[in-house]
N, CA and C atoms as an extended XYZ file, in Angstrom:
294
Properties=species:S:1:pos:R:3:atomname:S:1:resname:S:1:resid:I:1 pbc="F F F"
N      -104.383      -33.150       58.385 N   UNK     1
C      -104.110      -33.163       56.963 CA  UNK     1
C      -102.878      -34.014       56.695 C   UNK     1
N      -102.971      -34.899       55.742 N   UNK     2
C      -101.848      -35.759       55.373 CA  UNK     2
C      -100.904      -34.988       54.468 C   UNK     2
N       -99.651      -34.926       54.846 N   UNK     3
C       -98.668      -34.209       54.038 CA  UNK     3
C       -97.765      -35.227       53.370 C   UNK     3
N       -97.935      -35.406       52.068 N   UNK     4
C       -97.175      -36.422       51.349 CA  UNK     4
C       -95.870      -35.882       50.768 C   UNK     4
N       -95.631      -34.590       50.840 N   UNK     5
C       -94.431      -33.999       50.258 CA  UNK     5
C       -93.607      -33.318       51.337 C   UNK     5
N       -93.325      -34.021       52.393 N   UNK     6
C       -92.634      -33.417       53.521 CA  UNK     6
C       -91.202      -33.018       53.202 C   UNK     6
N       -90.749      -33.318       52.002 N   UNK     7
C       -89.378      -32.946       51.653 CA  UNK     7
C       -89.223      -31.433       51.519 C   UNK     7
N       -90.304      -30.710       51.258 N   UNK     8
C       -90.205      -29.255       51.127 CA  UNK     8
C       -90.120      -28.628       52.513 C   UNK     8
N       -89.016      -27.941       52.747 N   UNK     9
C       -88.783      -27.305       54.043 CA  UNK     9
C       -88.420      -25.841       53.834 C   UNK     9
N       -88.461      -25.111       54.908 N   UNK    10
C       -88.010      -23.716       54.859 CA  UNK    10
C       -86.544      -23.667       54.443 C   UNK    10
N       -85.767      -24.612       54.952 N   UNK    11
C       -84.352      -24.679       54.604 CA  UNK    11
C       -84.121      -24.859       53.117 C   UNK    11
N       -84.926      -25.702       52.474 N   UNK    12
C       -84.789      -25.878       51.020 CA  UNK    12
C       -85.161      -24.601       50.276 C   UNK    12
N       -86.184      -23.901       50.746 N   UNK    13
C       -86.545      -22.635       50.102 CA  UNK    13
C       -85.397      -21.640       50.197 C   UNK    13
N       -84.755      -21.584       51.360 N   UNK    14
C       -83.618      -20.676       51.544 CA  UNK    14
C       -82.443      -21.110       50.666 C   UNK    14
N       -82.201      -22.419       50.558 N   UNK    15
C       -81.120      -22.905       49.674 CA  UNK    15
C       -81.384      -22.531       48.226 C   UNK    15
N       -82.636      -22.656       47.780 N   UNK    16
C       -82.987      -22.246       46.420 CA  UNK    16
C       -82.709      -20.757       46.233 C   UNK    16
N       -83.171      -19.959       47.172 N   UNK    17
C       -82.959      -18.507       47.105 CA  UNK    17
C       -81.462      -18.197       47.017 C   UNK    17
N       -80.666      -18.895       47.797 N   UNK    18
C       -79.219      -18.696       47.765 CA  UNK    18
C       -78.575      -19.141       46.466 C   UNK    18
N       -79.242      -20.037       45.742 N   UNK    19
C       -78.684      -20.537       44.484 CA  UNK    19
C       -78.956      -19.602       43.305 C   UNK    19
N       -79.854      -18.641       43.498 N   UNK    20
C       -80.175      -17.697       42.419 CA  UNK    20
C       -78.992      -16.781       42.148 C   UNK    20
N       -78.934      -16.259       40.931 N   UNK    21
C       -77.900      -15.291       40.597 CA  UNK    21
C       -77.978      -14.100       41.550 C   UNK    21
N       -76.822      -13.537       41.835 N   UNK    22
C       -76.737      -12.413       42.760 CA  UNK    22
C       -77.676      -11.276       42.363 C   UNK    22
N       -77.771      -10.990       41.066 N   UNK    23
C       -78.611       -9.868       40.626 CA  UNK    23
C       -80.087      -10.126       40.935 C   UNK    23
N       -80.552      -11.355       40.785 N   UNK    24
C       -81.940      -11.674       41.075 CA  UNK    24
C       -82.202      -11.648       42.579 C   UNK    24
N       -81.281      -12.181       43.360 N   UNK    25
C       -81.408      -12.106       44.818 CA  UNK    25
C       -81.439      -10.652       45.284 C   UNK    25
N       -80.584       -9.841       44.700 N   UNK    26
C       -80.541       -8.414       45.065 CA  UNK    26
C       -81.856       -7.726       44.735 C   UNK    26
N       -82.402       -8.004       43.565 N   UNK    27
C       -83.679       -7.432       43.164 CA  UNK    27
C       -84.773       -7.794       44.170 C   UNK    27
N       -84.874       -9.082       44.500 N   UNK    28
C       -85.890       -9.528       45.456 CA  UNK    28
C       -85.652       -8.920       46.833 C   UNK    28
N       -84.397       -8.885       47.248 N   UNK    29
C       -84.067       -8.334       48.563 CA  UNK    29
C       -84.474       -6.863       48.669 C   UNK    29
N       -84.056       -6.050       47.712 N   UNK    30
C       -84.308       -4.619       47.804 CA  UNK    30
C       -85.773       -4.267       47.569 C   UNK    30
N       -86.443       -4.994       46.689 N   UNK    31
C       -87.880       -4.739       46.507 CA  UNK    31
C       -88.646       -5.134       47.767 C   UNK    31
N       -88.223       -6.214       48.410 N   UNK    32
C       -88.853       -6.646       49.647 CA  UNK    32
C       -88.613       -5.621       50.752 C   UNK    32
N       -87.390       -5.155       50.872 N   UNK    33
C       -87.073       -4.123       51.877 CA  UNK    33
C       -87.950       -2.898       51.674 C   UNK    33
N       -88.109       -2.503       50.422 N   UNK    34
C       -88.890       -1.317       50.109 CA  UNK    34
C       -90.389       -1.533       50.365 C   UNK    34
N       -90.921       -2.662       49.911 N   UNK    35
C       -92.366       -2.905       49.995 CA  UNK    35
C       -92.821       -3.417       51.357 C   UNK    35
N       -91.995       -4.255       51.986 N   UNK    36
C       -92.414       -4.923       53.220 CA  UNK    36
C       -91.687       -4.438       54.461 C   UNK    36
N       -90.519       -3.840       54.255 N   UNK    37
C       -89.726       -3.387       55.391 CA  UNK    37
C       -88.793       -4.449       55.951 C   UNK    37
N       -88.684       -5.578       55.275 N   UNK    38
C       -87.766       -6.639       55.693 CA  UNK    38
C       -87.356       -7.457       54.470 C   UNK    38
N       -86.245       -8.214       54.567 N   UNK    39
C       -85.734       -8.953       53.411 CA  UNK    39
C       -86.638      -10.125       53.014 C   UNK    39
N       -86.566      -10.498       51.756 N   UNK    40
C       -87.392      -11.567       51.202 CA  UNK    40
C       -87.170      -12.898       51.910 C   UNK    40
N       -85.940      -13.189       52.312 N   UNK    41
C       -85.699      -14.494       52.940 CA  UNK    41
C       -86.439      -14.641       54.268 C   UNK    41
N       -86.859      -13.542       54.874 N   UNK    42
C       -87.661      -13.623       56.098 CA  UNK    42
C       -89.007      -14.288       55.799 C   UNK    42
N       -89.576      -13.999       54.639 N   UNK    43
C       -90.827      -14.643       54.232 CA  UNK    43
C       -90.595      -16.150       54.099 C   UNK    43
N       -89.500      -16.541       53.454 N   UNK    44
C       -89.210      -17.960       53.239 CA  UNK    44
C       -89.090      -18.715       54.550 C   UNK    44
N       -88.505      -18.090       55.548 N   UNK    45
C       -88.244      -18.753       56.826 CA  UNK    45
C       -89.447      -18.669       57.764 C   UNK    45
N       -90.059      -17.506       57.853 N   UNK    46
C       -91.103      -17.301       58.859 CA  UNK    46
C       -92.523      -17.535       58.359 C   UNK    46
N       -92.771      -17.277       57.083 N   UNK    47
C       -94.118      -17.434       56.526 CA  UNK    47
C       -94.034      -17.974       55.094 C   UNK    47
N       -93.540      -19.190       54.919 N   UNK    48
C       -93.343      -19.714       53.555 CA  UNK    48
C       -94.630      -19.797       52.743 C   UNK    48
N       -95.777      -19.881       53.400 N   UNK    49
C       -97.061      -19.919       52.697 CA  UNK    49
C       -97.389      -18.587       52.035 C   UNK    49
N       -96.636      -17.537       52.346 N   UNK    50
C       -96.821      -16.229       51.706 CA  UNK    50
C       -95.841      -16.000       50.557 C   UNK    50
N       -95.029      -17.005       50.241 N   UNK    51
C       -93.984      -16.839       49.220 CA  UNK    51
C       -94.558      -16.411       47.881 C   UNK    51
N       -95.574      -17.112       47.391 N   UNK    52
C       -96.093      -16.793       46.056 CA  UNK    52
C       -96.723      -15.400       46.022 C   UNK    52
N       -97.579      -15.088       46.983 N   UNK    53
C       -98.220      -13.758       46.984 CA  UNK    53
C       -97.176      -12.649       47.105 C   UNK    53
N       -96.113      -12.908       47.864 N   UNK    54
C       -95.049      -11.909       48.007 CA  UNK    54
C       -94.310      -11.729       46.696 C   UNK    54
N       -94.014      -12.828       46.001 N   UNK    55
C       -93.359      -12.714       44.697 CA  UNK    55
C       -94.213      -11.923       43.718 C   UNK    55
N       -95.510      -12.200       43.699 N   UNK    56
C       -96.410      -11.453       42.802 CA  UNK    56
C       -96.347       -9.966       43.128 C   UNK    56
N       -96.358       -9.647       44.397 N   UNK    57
C       -96.293       -8.233       44.813 CA  UNK    57
C       -94.972       -7.582       44.415 C   UNK    57
N       -93.880       -8.338       44.533 N   UNK    58
C       -92.563       -7.752       44.288 CA  UNK    58
C       -92.192       -7.673       42.812 C   UNK    58
N       -92.549       -8.709       42.028 N   UNK    59
C       -92.064       -8.757       40.636 CA  UNK    59
C       -93.163       -8.991       39.605 C   UNK    59
N       -94.424       -9.027       40.033 N   UNK    60
C       -95.526       -9.237       39.104 CA  UNK    60
C       -95.823      -10.725       38.898 C   UNK    60
N       -97.038      -10.991       38.438 N   UNK    61
C       -97.504      -12.375       38.292 CA  UNK    61
C       -96.652      -13.181       37.302 C   UNK    61
N       -96.358      -12.617       36.152 N   UNK    62
C       -95.574      -13.367       35.152 CA  UNK    62
C       -94.219      -13.780       35.721 C   UNK    62
N       -93.504      -12.844       36.304 N   UNK    63
C       -92.183      -13.164       36.852 CA  UNK    63
C       -92.279      -14.104       38.054 C   UNK    63
N       -93.349      -13.983       38.837 N   UNK    64
C       -93.565      -14.926       39.941 CA  UNK    64
C       -93.734      -16.342       39.388 C   UNK    64
N       -94.451      -16.463       38.280 N   UNK    65
C       -94.634      -17.779       37.641 CA  UNK    65
C       -93.306      -18.327       37.120 C   UNK    65
N       -92.474      -17.463       36.561 N   UNK    66
C       -91.148      -17.889       36.093 CA  UNK    66
C       -90.331      -18.403       37.272 C   UNK    66
N       -90.338      -17.669       38.372 N   UNK    67
C       -89.603      -18.099       39.568 CA  UNK    67
C       -90.176      -19.395       40.142 C   UNK    67
N       -91.480      -19.558       40.092 N   UNK    68
C       -92.096      -20.797       40.550 CA  UNK    68
C       -91.615      -21.977       39.707 C   UNK    68
N       -91.528      -21.783       38.400 N   UNK    69
C       -91.006      -22.825       37.517 CA  UNK    69
C       -89.548      -23.154       37.828 C   UNK    69
N       -88.762      -22.124       38.084 N   UNK    70
C       -87.354      -22.339       38.448 CA  UNK    70
C       -87.245      -23.115       39.750 C   UNK    70
N       -88.071      -22.761       40.744 N   UNK    71
C       -88.079      -23.457       42.027 CA  UNK    71
C       -88.499      -24.905       41.837 C   UNK    71
N       -89.519      -25.144       41.044 N   UNK    72
C       -89.994      -26.506       40.790 CA  UNK    72
C       -88.876      -27.369       40.210 C   UNK    72
N       -88.194      -26.869       39.195 N   UNK    73
C       -87.071      -27.622       38.587 CA  UNK    73
C       -85.966      -27.852       39.601 C   UNK    73
N       -85.610      -26.821       40.350 N   UNK    74
C       -84.530      -26.932       41.330 CA  UNK    74
C       -84.870      -27.970       42.393 C   UNK    74
N       -86.091      -27.944       42.902 N   UNK    75
C       -86.491      -28.929       43.911 CA  UNK    75
C       -86.399      -30.348       43.365 C   UNK    75
N       -86.894      -30.551       42.150 N   UNK    76
C       -86.839      -31.880       41.548 CA  UNK    76
C       -85.401      -32.338       41.323 C   UNK    76
N       -84.529      -31.423       40.976 N   UNK    77
C       -83.111      -31.760       40.789 CA  UNK    77
C       -82.390      -31.997       42.112 C   UNK    77
N       -82.977      -31.538       43.203 N   UNK    78
C       -82.346      -31.659       44.517 CA  UNK    78
C       -83.106      -32.606       45.446 C   UNK    78
N       -83.798      -33.572       44.848 N   UNK    79
C       -84.386      -34.660       45.613 CA  UNK    79
C       -85.742      -34.408       46.246 C   UNK    79
N       -86.418      -33.346       45.869 N   UNK    80
C       -87.748      -33.064       46.425 CA  UNK    80
C       -88.729      -32.989       45.260 C   UNK    80
N       -89.194      -34.127       44.821 N   UNK    81
C       -90.075      -34.188       43.654 CA  UNK    81
C       -91.526      -33.942       44.036 C   UNK    81
N       -92.138      -33.038       43.332 N   UNK    82
C       -93.566      -32.771       43.499 CA  UNK    82
C       -94.088      -32.097       42.241 C   UNK    82
N       -95.393      -32.149       42.051 N   UNK    83
C       -95.971      -31.514       40.873 CA  UNK    83
C       -96.145      -30.007       41.143 C   UNK    83
N       -96.236      -29.223       40.081 N   UNK    84
C       -96.330      -27.764       40.242 CA  UNK    84
C       -97.535      -27.306       41.071 C   UNK    84
N       -98.662      -27.992       40.963 N   UNK    85
C       -99.845      -27.595       41.727 CA  UNK    85
C       -99.630      -27.769       43.230 C   UNK    85
N       -98.963      -28.854       43.612 N   UNK    86
C       -98.675      -29.086       45.031 CA  UNK    86
C       -97.701      -28.040       45.540 C   UNK    86
N       -96.704      -27.711       44.736 N   UNK    87
C       -95.753      -26.663       45.124 CA  UNK    87
C       -96.480      -25.353       45.345 C   UNK    87
N       -97.354      -24.997       44.418 N   UNK    88
C       -98.113      -23.744       44.556 CA  UNK    88
C       -98.942      -23.769       45.845 C   UNK    88
N       -99.524      -24.920       46.162 N   UNK    89
C      -100.317      -25.037       47.391 CA  UNK    89
C       -99.453      -24.786       48.618 C   UNK    89
N       -98.221      -25.332       48.626 N   UNK    90
C       -97.301      -25.084       49.745 CA  UNK    90
C       -96.965      -23.603       49.875 C   UNK    90
N       -96.850      -22.922       48.746 N   UNK    91
C       -96.426      -21.526       48.763 CA  UNK    91
C       -97.582      -20.547       48.942 C   UNK    91
N       -98.799      -21.086       49.130 N   UNK    92
C       -99.970      -20.218       49.299 CA  UNK    92
C      -100.884      -20.630       50.454 C   UNK    92
N      -100.622      -21.761       51.096 N   UNK    93
C      -101.550      -22.305       52.091 CA  UNK    93
C      -100.839      -22.561       53.414 C   UNK    93
N      -101.197      -21.827       54.421 N   UNK    94
C      -100.547      -21.945       55.730 CA  UNK    94
C      -100.658      -23.356       56.302 C   UNK    94
N      -101.796      -23.990       56.137 N   UNK    95
C      -102.028      -25.308       56.714 CA  UNK    95
C      -101.090      -26.381       56.172 C   UNK    95
N      -100.521      -26.169       55.026 N   UNK    96
C       -99.578      -27.155       54.459 CA  UNK    96
C       -98.300      -27.242       55.305 C   UNK    96
N       -98.037      -26.259       56.119 N   UNK    97
C       -96.809      -26.212       56.906 CA  UNK    97
C       -96.997      -26.689       58.344 C   UNK    97
N       -98.142      -27.260       58.624 N   UNK    98
C       -98.367      -27.876       59.928 CA  UNK    98
C       -98.666      -26.981       60.998 C   UNK    98
């Protein structure tokens, strides 16, 4: 599979997560601990293709979409330009990560 958006990395996902307000990071962290038994950033590092489904589980579809929009803007502002559909594919498809 040809990957044309190789700028998206686990490291960038973690940097985005770290850039969120403390209250939002805390919400994701504690809901993840409660629902999954481990912190949310573990998903970003170990299974980034599960990011979107995990967000939906933790905060609901609407809020997951809001966070996806925030991530899309942040990536574009930080040198990783891609369209929202491609971003969603990265966050839902294991094969996109090689």
